[in-house]
C-alpha positions in Angstrom: -19.9 -68.5 61.1 -20.9 -67.7 57.5 -22.4 -64.4 58.7 -19.2 -63.4 60.4 -17.0 -64.3 57.5 -19.3 -62.6 55.0 -19.3 -59.5 57.2 -15.6 -59.4 57.6 -15.0 -60.0 53.8 -17.4 -57.2 52.9 -15.4 -54.8 55.0 -11.9 -56.3 54.2 -11.9 -58.4 51.0 -8.1 -58.7 51.2 -8.1 -60.5 54.6 -6.1 -63.7 54.5 -7.5 -67.0 55.6 -5.2 -66.8 58.6 -6.6 -63.3 59.5 -10.1 -64.5 59.1 -9.5 -67.6 61.3 -8.0 -65.4 64.0 -10.9 -62.9 63.8 -13.6 -65.7 63.9 -11.7 -67.8 66.4 -11.5 -71.0 64.4 -8.8 -73.0 62.6 -7.4 -71.9 59.1 -8.7 -75.3 57.8 -12.2 -74.5 59.0 -12.1 -71.1 57.3 -10.8 -72.6 54.1 -13.7 -75.1 54.2 -16.3 -72.3 54.7 -14.7 -70.1 52.0 -14.9 -72.9 49.5 -18.5 -73.5 50.3 -19.2 -69.7 49.9 -17.5 -69.7 46.5 -19.4 -72.9 45.5 -22.7 -71.2 46.4 -21.8 -68.1 44.4 -21.7 -65.9 47.4 -18.0 -65.0 47.2 -15.7 -64.8 44.2 -12.0 -65.1 44.2 -9.8 -62.5 42.6 -6.1 -61.6 42.8 -5.2 -59.0 45.3 -3.7 -56.6 42.9 -2.0 -54.4 45.6 0.1 -57.3 46.8 3.5 -58.1 45.5 2.8 -61.7 46.2 0.5 -62.7 43.4 -0.6 -65.8 45.3 -2.7 -63.6 47.6 -6.4 -63.5 46.9 -9.2 -61.1 47.6 -12.5 -62.6 48.5 -15.2 -60.3 47.1 -18.9 -60.7 47.9 -21.1 -61.2 44.8 -24.5 -59.5 44.6 -25.9 -62.9 45.8 -23.4 -62.8 48.7 -24.4 -59.3 49.7 -28.1 -60.3 49.6 -27.3 -63.4 51.8 -25.4 -61.3 54.2 -28.3 -58.9 54.5 -30.7 -61.8 55.1 -28.4 -63.3 57.7 -28.2 -59.8 59.4 -32.0 -59.6 59.5 -32.2 -63.0 61.0 -29.5 -62.3 63.6 -31.1 -59.1 64.6 -34.5 -60.7 65.0 -33.1 -63.4 67.2 -31.1 -61.0 69.4 -34.2 -58.7 69.7 -36.3 -61.6 70.9 -33.6 -62.6 73.4 -33.4 -59.0 74.6 -37.2 -58.8 75.0 -37.3 -62.1 77.0 -34.5 -60.9 79.2 -36.1 -57.5 79.8 -39.4 -59.2 80.8 -37.5 -61.6 83.1 -35.7 -58.6 84.8 -39.0 -56.8 85.2 -40.7 -59.9 86.7 -37.8 -60.4 89.2 -37.7 -56.7 90.1 -41.4 -56.7 90.8 -40.9 -59.7 93.2 -38.4 -57.7 95.3 -39.6 -55.9 98.5 -40.0 -52.2 98.0 -37.0 -51.5 100.3 -34.7 -53.7 98.1 -35.8 -51.8 95.0 -35.2 -48.4 96.6 -31.5 -49.3 97.3 -30.8 -49.6 93.6 
């Protein structure tokens, strides 16, 4: 969930906690908890959202450390998905080779 929140905030630092919760599919309380943890870890900093008339609105800006963490999480995510893809591709090839030639020709 941290990866998704970091990604969303890098693209839209002005997203509200409610918007983040909706985008990620969790409760606002859960998003608040994760955001506090990200701020505590120094991955996100809190600033006033200057374009808003409501000065209680905040912008969640990724710090350089947050950008590096997001990149590391992206690499990890891609490596995991590529491994899953490769395993699935091998399973499909194995199942296809088990089919009689006539069944393969129909596809």
